[in-house]
N, C-alpha and C positions, 0 to 999 in steps of 0.2 A: 245529942245534937245530930241532925241529919247530915249525911254526907253531901257536900255540894257537887254539882255537875262538873265535868271536865272544863267546859267553857267558863264556868264561874271561877274555877281555880286559875285559869289563864288570865281572865280579865282583871282579877284581883292584883295582878302584878302592876297594874296602873291605878294608883290611888285616885279616887273620884275627886278629892279636893285638888290634887295636882292638875288633873285634867280640866277642872272648872277654872282654875287660875289661867291656864293656857287659853281657854275659850274666852275668858273675860279680857285678856290682854289683846286678843285679835278680833274682839267683837263678833265672835262666831254665832252667838244666839241673838244678835240684834235684829229685831223685827220678826223673830221666829214665833209661830203660834203653836204648831203641832209637833214637828219633828226636830227635837233639839240635837245639838252636836254629839251628845253622848250616845243617843240612839242611832244617829247617822253613822258614827264610827263603829259602833257595835255591830250593826247590820253588815257593813263592809268587811269587818274582821271575821264575822261568822261565815260570810260567803267565801273568803279566802281560805279559811281553815277546812271547810267542808267541801269545797270545790263547786259550790253553787255559782253559776255564771249567768243567772237571769234574775231580774228584779222580782218577777212573779214568784219564783221559788222562795226568795228571801221574805217576801211579803207574807206568804202562807205560813212559814215557820214562826215568824214573830207574832202573828195573830192567833195561831192555834198551837201554842207550845205549853199548855197547862200551867200558865203563870210562871214558867221557868224564867222567861225574859223579864217579866215585870218584877220578879224578885231581885234581879240585877240592876234595876232602875231603868230598863228600856221600855219605851212606849210602843204603841202599835206602829207598824210601818205600812204605808200605802205606796203603790207603784208610782203614781204621779208625783207624790211628795218626795220620795227618794230620788227620782229622776231630776226634780228641780234642785234638790240639795246638792247632788253631784255636779250640777251645772253652775251653781252660784255660791256655794258655801266657801268661806275663805280657806284657801289651800295652806295658808300659814299655820293654821291649827294643826294640821297633820305634820307639817315640817317641824314645828316645835316639839310635837309629841314624839316624833321619830328620834330627835336628838335627846329628849329626856329618857326614852327607853334605851338608847345606846349608852348613855351615862350609867344607867342602872345595871346594864349588862356588864360593863367594865368593872363594876364593884365586885362581881363574883367570878370574873373571868380568870383562868389560870395563868395567862400571859406567858405561854411557852412558845418562843419563836422558832426554836430549832437551830438558831445561830448563836455564836458565843459573844459577838460584839453587842454593845449597848445601842439602843435606839429602835424605834418602830420601823417596820417594813410594810409598805403598802403596794399592792398589785393593782395597777390602774388599767382600765379597759372600758369598752362600751359594747352594747349588744343592740341589734336591730329588732324592733317589734313591728310586725306587719299590721297595717290598718287598711280599711277600705277607703280609697281616696274620695269616692263619691259621698261618703258619709262624713269623712274627716278631711275637708279640703285644705285645712291648715297643715296637714302632714305630708307635704310633697316630698317624694323620694326621687325616682327616675323611671323612665320608660312607662309613664302613665300609672305607676304604682304609688301607694301611700305607705308610710312607715314613720315610726317614731324611734328615737335613739335614747337608750338609758345609759348614762355615764356614771360610773361609780368606782371606788377604790376599796379593796378588801384589806383589812388588817390581817396579815399573814399569820400572826400569832393566834388569833381567836376566830378567824373566819367571820368577821363582822363588817358589814358595809358601812362606809363612813359618811356618805352623802348620796343624793339622787338628783341628777341633772337630766331633765327630759327635754329633748329638742326635736326639730324636724329630722327626718331620716337623712337628708342631704347635707345637714350641718356638719362641718369638718370637726373631727374629734378635738383637735388642739384649740379651736375657737371656743368650743363649749367649756373646756376646762380652764383655759387661761383667764377667762372673764369671771368665772364663778368660784373657783376653788383655790384654797391655800393649804399647805401642809406644815406641820410643826417643825421647828428647827431640829437638826441632828437626825431626822428621819431619812429613810431611804425609799425612793419611789421607783418601782420597776414598771416599764411600759414598753410597748412594741414600736415599730417604725412609724405607725400612723400618728404618733404624738411627737415626732421629732420636729422641733422648732428651735433653732439655735439661740434665738433671742430669749425664748422662754426658759431654755436650759441654762442660759446665763443668769437669768433671774433666780432660778433655783440655787445655782452655785453661789450667787452673791448673798442670798439669805440663809446660807449654811444648811442647805438641803442637798442630800446626795441622790444620785440617780444611776440606774443601770438600764441600758436599752440596746437594741440591735442597731448596728451601723448600716447606713445605706450603701449600696454597692457602688454608686457613682460619686461618693464623697472624695474630695481631694484633701490631702493632708501631707505633712512633712514629719518624718520620724526624728525625734530629738534624742531618745535613749531607747535601747533594746535591753530588756532584762532577761536573765537566764530563766529557762522553763524546763519542765519535765515532759518531754515529748512522749514518753511511754504512757502517760496518763491522758494523752490527747491535747496537751497544752502546746499549741503550735507557736504562738508568739505572745509576748507581753511588752507592749511599747508605750512610750510617752510621746504624744504627738501634739501638733497644733493644726487647726484647719486652715486651708489655703484659699478656698473659694470665696466669692463675694458674699454669699449667704453665710458661709462658715465664719466670716469675720465678726458676725454678731455675737459669737461666743468669745469672751475675753479670757484667755488663759489656756492652760494645757489640759489635755484629756488623756485617759488611759485606754488603749486599744488592745483587746485580747481576742485571739482567735482560738477556738476550741474545735477539735474534730471528734465526733462521736465514734467511739471504737466499735460500736455495734452496726450503725448504719453508714458510717463513713461520711456523714454530712458535716460540713463546716459551718460554724456560727461565729460571727464577729460581733463583739460587744464594745460599747462605749460607756465609760463611767468616769465620774470625778472622784471615785474612791481609790486612793493610792495606798491605803493602809491594810487592805485585805489580801489574802492569798488568791491566786488565780482560780482555784477550785471553788472558793467561796463566792466569787463573782458569778461563776457559772451556775452555782446552786441558787443564787439569788434570782437570776433570770428564770431558772426552772420553776421557782415558787410562783411565778406569774400565772401558772395554770390554775392556781386556787381561785382566781377570779373567773376563769372559764367554768370551773366546776360550780361556782356560785350561780352563774347565769343558767347553767343546766338545771340545777335544783330549783331555781326560781320559776323557770318555764314549765318544768314537769310537775311540780307539786303545789304551785300557787297559781292564781288566776291572773295572768297578764297577757293572755292570747285573745280572749273574748272579753270585751269591755261593756260595762253597764251604761255607758254614755259615749257620745261622739265628740264632745267639746274638749279643749285642752285641759280645762279644770277637771273634768270627769276622768280623763286618762291619767293625769298626774295623781289624782286622789287614789285611784285604784292601785297604781304602782307604789305609792307611799305606804298604803295600808298593807300591801304585800311585803314590803321591807320591814314594817313594824311587826308583822306576824313572824317573819324570819327571826328577827331579833328576840322576840318573846320566847320562841322555841329554843333559841340558843341560851337565853337566860335560864330557862328551866333545866337544860342539860348541864350548864355550869353549876347551878345551885345544888343539884342532886348528884353531881359527879357521875353522870350517866355515861356509859360506854356506847350507848345506842347511837347510830349515825343520824345525821340531820334528816335525810329523806325518810328513814324509818320512824323517827320521832314525829314528823309531820303526818305520816300515814296513820300512825296509831292515834294521835290526837284528833285528826280530822274524822276518822271513822267512829270514834266513841265520844264525840263532843258533848252530847246531851245525856250521856250515861253518868250515873253517880259512882264513880270509881276514883280512888286516890291516884294522883299522878305519879307518886313515888313507886307505886306498884306497876303502873303501865310503862314507865321509863326505866325501871330497874332491870337487873340481869335476869335472864331466863332461867327457870329452874333446871337443875341438872337431870339428865335422862339416865336412868339406870340401865346399863346394857348387860344382859346376861351372857355368860360364857357359852360358846357354841354347843357344849355338851348338854346344857340345860334347856336348849330350845326344843320345842316340840317338832317332831318329824311330820311331814305332810302325809307320808304313807306308813 
């Protein structure tokens, strides 16, 4: 049996029957004559993994690929047809497909949080994606510039994005999340000061969801209890407080206020949380884990295509971002299944470079062979 291409091995992670059931549910192929949803998704995924950021390049590959694409069930791609599909194809197809791939990834994920307590930990944040305002008038930002915002939360244990909310660049972070997203009970959400909304934090507390965030410098509060701390480790204070301001009254109950001084930089950080059961250092480590979402955005922008878009409509931008997230999850799934020690950026680089070669993925994502180093006495002298 001939060795399948790297792209074929990646696309096989999504069963065709499951994909078609998602398409049928959302009427993705209704009225379609030439470019079905499978080819539409395959062409976008190919562009993400290889770095092709033009429809013309994708068109040429799918037309002149020596039947490699036809073997995977993909039809020919034309520039105008792909542009129309990006504009009008139901985005719910990709949203459901992303959730399906996420569920498959969790089946093989190691689930190592690095924390001893039970419950999931999510790092919540957003990133700004610059767009041309004259081409994308819906993406109003500020000072005559255009941009979109991608909001997501990363599962700290497995580096997996949980959702994708795309809004205008000027949409406030808390507005996008509060209307769209919910977290499972007993989980811990870590976010920065941009998401502070005491009414929303009260909703999290009432639904048995924990949070850790930075305190605002102008917040008014009253100390109820001061707990002992170890100042030699930088733990300045550990207090139980309630908020006194008119806005703060939206939070019903007490909060824990912790101040930490970095021994290296001398910088002071003050945290607010509704977790009273964890050690001070654990709260500090939880907020430190928020940088995982920053690393995720860095990987997404450097190794996938979310800077230059194949279309200018809201649907086209959302489709490209969702396929980028699906590509990220598929690469993570491969790393988990093969127990690979290779980093996510390296895995993306290897897969993207060799996508149409017939090489087993286990060999590409496996450990590098050991290099035999000769003792200095056995090396040849230059003179």
